[in-house]
VMD Tcl script that draws the C-alpha trace (Angstrom):
set ca {
  {-0.18 0.01 -0.16}
  {1.36 3.28 -0.84}
  {1.45 6.36 1.00}
  {-1.17 8.07 -0.73}
  {-3.75 5.05 -0.13}
  {-2.48 4.58 3.62}
  {-3.40 7.98 3.93}
  {-6.84 7.89 2.61}
  {-7.65 4.80 5.08}
  {-6.72 6.81 7.68}
  {-9.26 9.62 7.11}
  {-11.55 7.24 6.10}
  {-10.95 5.47 9.74}
  {-10.85 9.17 11.35}
  {-13.88 10.57 9.84}
  {-15.96 7.31 11.21}
  {-14.22 7.88 14.84}
  {-15.53 11.54 14.80}
  {-19.27 10.55 13.39}
  {-19.63 7.77 15.93}
  {-18.39 10.38 18.63}
  {-20.62 12.86 17.24}
  {-23.52 10.24 17.48}
  {-22.58 9.25 21.00}
  {-22.62 13.04 22.04}
  {-26.14 13.57 20.47}
  {-27.91 10.76 22.05}
  {-26.24 11.14 25.31}
  {-27.40 14.76 25.43}
  {-31.04 13.70 23.93}
  {-31.91 10.42 25.92}
  {-34.24 8.23 24.00}
  {-38.02 8.17 25.86}
  {-38.90 4.72 27.36}
  {-42.01 3.23 27.20}
  {-43.54 3.39 30.80}
  {-45.18 0.04 32.01}
  {-48.69 0.24 33.02}
  {-50.51 -0.07 36.47}
  {-51.44 -3.56 37.66}
  {-55.27 -2.68 38.96}
  {-56.94 -5.50 41.06}
  {-60.56 -5.15 41.16}
  {-61.84 -6.03 44.53}
  {-65.79 -6.26 44.45}
  {-68.31 -7.50 42.16}
  {-70.43 -4.71 42.57}
  {-70.69 -2.22 40.29}
  {-69.89 1.32 41.78}
  {-68.34 4.46 41.65}
  {-67.72 5.67 45.05}
  {-65.31 6.04 48.05}
  {-66.01 2.99 50.43}
  {-62.47 1.55 50.63}
  {-62.80 -1.21 47.84}
  {-62.03 -1.25 43.65}
  {-64.62 -2.22 41.38}
  {-64.59 -2.80 37.62}
  {-66.06 0.73 36.80}
  {-63.69 2.00 39.45}
  {-60.43 0.25 37.98}
  {-61.32 1.55 34.58}
  {-61.85 5.25 35.78}
  {-58.56 4.96 37.14}
  {-57.06 3.16 34.37}
  {-58.56 5.94 32.09}
  {-57.49 8.79 34.47}
  {-54.40 8.13 35.94}
  {-55.29 9.01 39.19}
  {-56.55 6.81 42.14}
  {-60.34 5.96 42.52}
  {-61.57 4.64 45.37}
  {-58.82 2.00 46.34}
  {-57.67 1.55 43.02}
  {-54.40 2.78 42.53}
  {-53.77 5.39 39.65}
  {-53.42 4.18 36.19}
  {-50.10 5.01 34.38}
  {-50.00 4.26 30.48}
  {-51.42 0.82 29.30}
  {-52.95 -0.64 32.16}
  {-54.19 -4.20 33.14}
  {-57.08 -4.59 34.98}
  {-57.55 -8.07 37.14}
  {-60.41 -9.72 37.60}
  {-61.62 -12.47 39.79}
  {-63.67 -15.38 39.06}
  {-66.88 -13.66 39.51}
  {-69.58 -12.22 37.15}
  {-69.53 -8.32 36.51}
  {-72.65 -6.44 35.33}
  {-72.89 -2.61 34.39}
  {-75.88 -1.51 36.53}
  {-76.94 1.30 34.11}
  {-74.03 2.45 31.69}
  {-71.73 0.57 29.89}
  {-68.01 0.45 30.85}
  {-66.02 3.61 28.82}
  {-62.65 2.97 27.78}
  {-60.78 5.88 26.67}
  {-57.12 4.67 27.46}
  {-55.28 1.60 26.81}
  {-55.94 -1.48 28.87}
  {-56.13 -4.69 29.20}
  {-58.90 -6.64 31.09}
  {-57.50 -10.07 32.67}
  {-59.83 -12.87 34.43}
  {-59.41 -16.09 35.49}
  {-60.81 -17.86 32.63}
  {-63.74 -17.54 30.22}
  {-66.08 -20.29 32.66}
  {-64.78 -18.60 35.57}
  {-65.07 -14.47 34.98}
  {-67.94 -13.06 33.06}
  {-68.92 -9.60 32.12}
  {-72.72 -9.47 31.31}
  {-75.55 -6.88 30.76}
  {-77.82 -6.58 33.49}
  {-81.26 -7.24 32.64}
  {-82.41 -3.37 32.00}
  {-79.32 -2.85 29.99}
  {-79.52 -6.05 27.73}
  {-79.76 -3.79 24.82}
  {-77.12 -1.88 25.40}
  {-73.13 -2.50 24.71}
  {-70.80 -3.75 27.36}
  {-67.93 -1.20 26.60}
  {-67.45 2.01 24.53}
  {-63.77 2.16 23.65}
  {-62.89 5.60 22.42}
  {-61.33 6.11 19.17}
  {-57.31 5.65 19.22}
  {-57.73 3.57 22.60}
  {-57.22 -0.48 22.71}
  {-58.59 -2.62 25.19}
  {-57.82 -6.51 25.23}
  {-60.08 -8.92 27.31}
  {-58.38 -12.17 28.29}
  {-59.64 -15.11 29.98}
  {-63.34 -13.43 30.25}
  {-66.69 -14.47 28.76}
  {-68.72 -10.99 27.36}
  {-72.38 -11.94 27.26}
  {-75.85 -10.71 26.82}
  {-75.44 -7.24 25.30}
  {-76.07 -5.53 22.16}
  {-74.65 -7.54 18.69}
  {-73.21 -4.46 17.71}
  {-71.27 -3.41 20.25}
  {-69.78 -6.35 22.00}
  {-68.25 -9.89 21.28}
  {-68.32 -12.47 23.20}
  {-64.94 -14.70 23.27}
  {-62.77 -16.04 25.83}
}
mol new
graphics top color blue
foreach p $ca { graphics top sphere $p radius 0.5 }
foreach p [lrange $ca 0 end-1] q [lrange $ca 1 end] { graphics top cylinder $p $q radius 0.2 }
display resetview
């Protein structure tokens, strides 16, 4: 290799080193945002309520997830939350459940955890999910509600 070729290789290596160092400085000065894990909110009563009596209903858990603030005994949500349901049947007693933020509703199996419409609201939806929000029901049976607004699946 002659001196002209050697100088070219050295210049390329130096430029690569400078570019890498500059990239490291830029990334160090502006850290990449990290996705925040959501909160796990455990429902402690099968009653459909929104009050301040020291428990956490499904409606209160959904509101805590939507607003990222504590509701009754439900902890504040934070990002894409997970709501944990025990083996009960949960029924909205008046209005459907409004979901305005990303949430996963996790039950104890389709034969064990049910979300069902109460007779006065059979013709209504169980959930209203805002545009841009995501809801996933896992191991939960959804039943007795309007065909146009709900799905029955495990």
